[in-house]
C-alpha positions as CSV (number, residue, x, y, z in Angstrom):
1,X,21.2,17.5,6.2
2,X,21.6,13.9,5.3
3,X,20.0,14.1,1.8
4,X,19.2,10.5,1.3
5,X,18.0,9.7,4.7
6,X,14.3,8.7,5.1
7,X,14.3,8.1,8.9
8,X,11.0,9.1,10.4
9,X,9.2,9.1,6.9
10,X,6.1,7.2,6.2
11,X,5.6,5.5,2.9
12,X,3.2,3.6,0.9
13,X,4.2,1.3,-2.1
14,X,1.6,-0.4,-4.4
15,X,2.3,-3.5,-6.3
16,X,4.9,-4.3,-3.8
17,X,4.6,-8.0,-3.1
18,X,7.5,-8.8,-5.3
19,X,9.5,-7.6,-8.3
20,X,10.2,-3.8,-8.7
21,X,7.6,-2.8,-6.1
22,X,9.2,-4.9,-3.3
23,X,12.5,-3.7,-4.3
24,X,11.5,-0.2,-3.9
25,X,9.6,-0.8,-0.7
26,X,12.8,-2.5,0.7
27,X,15.0,0.3,-0.5
28,X,12.9,2.9,1.4
29,X,12.7,0.8,4.4
30,X,16.5,0.3,4.5
31,X,16.8,4.1,4.1
32,X,14.7,4.5,7.4
33,X,11.2,4.8,6.2
34,X,8.2,3.1,7.8
35,X,6.4,1.3,4.8
36,X,3.2,0.0,3.9
37,X,3.2,-2.7,1.1
38,X,0.0,-3.0,-1.0
39,X,-0.7,-5.7,-3.3
40,X,-3.7,-7.8,-4.5
41,X,-1.8,-10.9,-3.6
42,X,-2.3,-12.0,0.2
43,X,1.3,-12.9,0.2
44,X,2.1,-9.2,0.6
45,X,1.8,-9.7,4.3
46,X,4.6,-12.2,4.2
47,X,6.6,-9.8,2.2
48,X,6.2,-7.1,4.7
49,X,7.6,-9.6,7.3
50,X,10.6,-10.3,5.2
51,X,11.4,-6.7,5.6
52,X,10.6,-6.3,9.3
53,X,9.9,-9.4,11.3
54,X,8.9,-7.3,14.2
55,X,5.9,-5.8,12.4
56,X,6.7,-2.3,13.7
57,X,8.0,-0.6,10.5
58,X,6.8,-2.7,7.5
59,X,3.1,-3.6,7.1
60,X,1.2,-5.5,4.3
61,X,-2.2,-4.3,3.1
62,X,-4.3,-6.4,0.6
63,X,-5.9,-4.2,-2.1
64,X,-7.1,-4.5,-5.6
65,X,-6.2,-1.4,-7.8
66,X,-8.8,-2.4,-10.4
67,X,-11.5,-1.5,-8.0
68,X,-11.5,2.3,-7.7
69,X,-14.4,2.3,-5.2
70,X,-12.4,0.4,-2.9
71,X,-9.3,2.7,-2.8
72,X,-10.7,4.7,0.2
73,X,-10.6,1.5,2.4
74,X,-7.1,0.5,1.2
75,X,-5.8,3.9,1.9
76,X,-7.5,4.0,5.3
77,X,-6.0,0.7,6.2
78,X,-2.5,2.1,5.2
79,X,-3.1,5.2,7.4
80,X,-3.9,3.0,10.3
81,X,-0.7,1.4,10.0
82,X,1.2,4.8,9.6
83,X,-0.6,6.8,12.4
84,X,-2.5,8.7,9.9
85,X,0.4,10.3,8.1
86,X,2.0,9.7,4.7
87,X,5.2,11.3,3.3
88,X,5.9,9.1,0.4
89,X,3.6,7.4,-2.2
90,X,5.0,5.2,-4.8
91,X,2.4,4.1,-7.4
92,X,4.0,0.9,-8.8
93,X,1.0,-1.5,-9.3
94,X,0.6,-2.3,-13.0
95,X,-0.7,-5.0,-15.5
96,X,-0.2,-5.6,-19.2
97,X,-2.5,-7.3,-21.8
98,X,-1.5,-7.8,-25.3
99,X,-4.0,-7.9,-28.2
100,X,-4.3,-6.9,-31.9
101,X,-5.6,-3.5,-32.7
102,X,-8.5,-4.6,-34.7
103,X,-10.1,-6.8,-32.0
104,X,-8.9,-5.4,-28.7
105,X,-11.4,-6.2,-26.0
106,X,-13.2,-3.2,-24.1
107,X,-13.2,-5.0,-20.8
108,X,-9.5,-5.7,-21.1
109,X,-8.8,-2.2,-22.0
110,X,-10.8,-0.8,-19.2
111,X,-8.9,-3.0,-16.6
112,X,-5.4,-2.0,-17.8
113,X,-6.4,1.6,-17.8
114,X,-8.0,1.4,-14.2
115,X,-5.0,-0.4,-12.8
116,X,-2.2,1.5,-14.5
117,X,-3.5,5.0,-14.6
118,X,-7.0,5.7,-13.0
119,X,-5.7,4.1,-9.6
120,X,-2.4,6.3,-9.9
121,X,-4.6,9.6,-9.9
122,X,-7.1,8.6,-7.3
123,X,-4.6,7.2,-4.8
124,X,-2.5,10.2,-5.4
125,X,-5.6,12.3,-4.7
126,X,-6.0,10.6,-1.4
127,X,-2.4,10.8,-0.4
128,X,-2.2,14.3,-1.7
129,X,-4.8,15.6,0.6
130,X,-2.7,14.5,3.5
131,X,0.4,15.9,2.1
132,X,-1.1,19.3,1.3
133,X,-2.4,19.6,4.9
134,X,1.2,19.3,6.1
135,X,2.8,21.2,3.3
136,X,5.2,18.5,2.0
137,X,5.1,15.0,0.4
138,X,6.6,13.1,-2.3
139,X,4.6,11.2,-5.0
140,X,6.5,8.8,-7.3
141,X,4.8,7.2,-10.2
142,X,6.2,4.2,-12.3
143,X,5.9,5.2,-15.9
144,X,7.5,3.2,-18.8
145,X,9.5,3.4,-21.9
146,X,6.1,3.4,-23.6
147,X,5.2,6.7,-21.8
148,X,7.4,8.1,-24.7
149,X,6.6,5.4,-27.5
150,X,3.7,3.7,-28.8
151,X,3.1,-0.1,-29.0
152,X,0.7,-1.8,-31.6
153,X,0.8,-5.0,-29.6
154,X,0.3,-3.5,-26.0
155,X,-1.8,-0.5,-27.0
156,X,-3.7,-0.4,-23.7
157,X,-0.5,-0.6,-21.6
158,X,1.2,2.1,-23.8
159,X,-1.8,4.4,-23.5
160,X,-2.1,3.9,-19.8
161,X,1.6,4.7,-19.2
162,X,1.4,7.8,-21.4
163,X,-1.4,8.9,-19.1
164,X,0.8,8.2,-16.0
165,X,3.3,10.8,-17.5
166,X,0.5,13.3,-17.9
167,X,-1.0,12.7,-14.4
168,X,2.5,13.2,-13.0
169,X,3.0,16.6,-14.8
170,X,-0.5,17.8,-14.1
171,X,-0.2,16.9,-10.3
172,X,3.2,18.8,-10.3
173,X,1.5,21.9,-11.8
174,X,-1.3,21.8,-9.3
175,X,0.7,20.9,-6.2
176,X,4.1,22.1,-6.9
177,X,3.8,25.5,-5.1
178,X,2.3,23.7,-2.1
179,X,5.1,21.6,-1.1
180,X,4.3,18.3,-2.9
181,X,6.8,16.9,-5.4
182,X,5.4,14.6,-8.1
183,X,7.7,12.7,-10.4
184,X,7.9,9.5,-12.4
185,X,10.4,6.8,-13.0
186,X,10.3,5.3,-16.5
187,X,11.9,1.9,-16.2
188,X,13.4,0.4,-19.5
189,X,13.5,-3.3,-20.1
190,X,13.4,-4.8,-16.5
191,X,13.5,-8.4,-15.6
192,X,10.1,-8.7,-13.9
193,X,7.0,-10.9,-14.1
194,X,5.5,-8.4,-16.5
195,X,8.3,-9.2,-19.2
196,X,8.7,-12.9,-18.4
197,X,6.9,-14.0,-21.6
198,X,8.8,-11.6,-23.7
199,X,12.2,-12.7,-22.1
200,X,11.3,-16.4,-22.9
201,X,11.6,-15.5,-26.6
202,X,15.3,-15.5,-26.9
203,X,15.4,-13.7,-30.3
204,X,13.4,-10.8,-29.2
205,X,15.5,-10.6,-25.9
206,X,18.7,-10.4,-28.0
207,X,17.3,-7.7,-30.2
208,X,16.3,-5.6,-27.3
209,X,19.6,-6.1,-25.5
210,X,21.5,-4.9,-28.6
211,X,19.4,-1.6,-28.5
212,X,20.5,-1.1,-24.9
213,X,24.0,0.7,-24.6
214,X,24.7,-1.2,-21.4
215,X,24.0,-4.5,-23.2
216,X,21.9,-5.9,-20.6
217,X,18.3,-5.9,-19.2
218,X,17.8,-4.0,-15.9
219,X,16.9,-5.7,-12.6
220,X,14.3,-4.5,-10.1
221,X,17.3,-3.3,-7.9
222,X,18.5,-1.0,-10.7
223,X,15.4,1.3,-10.0
224,X,15.7,1.6,-6.2
225,X,18.3,4.4,-6.1
226,X,16.2,6.7,-8.2
227,X,13.3,5.9,-5.9
228,X,15.1,6.9,-2.9
229,X,16.4,10.0,-4.5
230,X,12.9,11.2,-5.4
231,X,11.6,10.1,-2.0
232,X,14.4,12.1,-0.2
233,X,15.5,15.7,0.4
234,X,18.0,15.3,-2.4
235,X,15.2,15.8,-4.9
236,X,13.5,18.7,-3.3
237,X,13.7,20.9,-6.5
238,X,12.9,18.0,-8.8
239,X,9.2,18.2,-9.9
240,X,7.2,16.9,-12.8
241,X,10.2,14.9,-14.2
242,X,9.9,11.6,-16.0
243,X,13.3,10.0,-15.3
244,X,14.3,7.1,-17.5
245,X,16.2,4.3,-15.9
246,X,16.9,2.3,-19.0
247,X,20.5,1.6,-19.4
248,X,20.6,4.2,-22.2
249,X,17.8,2.7,-24.4
250,X,16.3,6.0,-25.2
251,X,19.6,7.4,-26.4
252,X,19.1,5.8,-29.7
């Protein structure tokens, strides 16, 4: 058995137009999977073509994770491209909004929670039904360092990522005996669009780097190996785990 071979597997990756999501989709594709890339940006179709110019094994689907009522349509479009089957779901779509605790806006709060956690559960629910029918499947959620720690400046994001950890564990408990593995990756400080504003502050960037034993920020590619592991047979007895990929940040 080739433990990390994904040949013949069918995968969905949300938030995959660029950054971490695209890197994960690329990794799954290169490991042999047929992949649907979902993103709110129409450019996701071009991103899919970058992976597979033939259009036979990588597909773009436009979808807004902030509209829960639209998830059925997004999922059905994905299934049309995957012949009605899904073996791997990676919930990578995410947003962050900063604000002070005393005046944090309700609408902003709801938007962050919907994209980062509610869509994770309800898309997992849709994919999980398919996986339960066949008795196998891998769901990989993207958590965060803030799944473990709080943040006064990004309370909605921190709360949403704590919810992702809980969703992961709850789905594991419910589906683990039925052949579905549900795990999460908790990236550390990664060079993505989400951290661009913070990285522009040299002082803060240096402070964070000094806390990381590997003395550098991660790249989207640093997360790919763990995603392939969790999507493959190599992780068949890994379930309900929140795996830090953080250069040792949590060791302090």
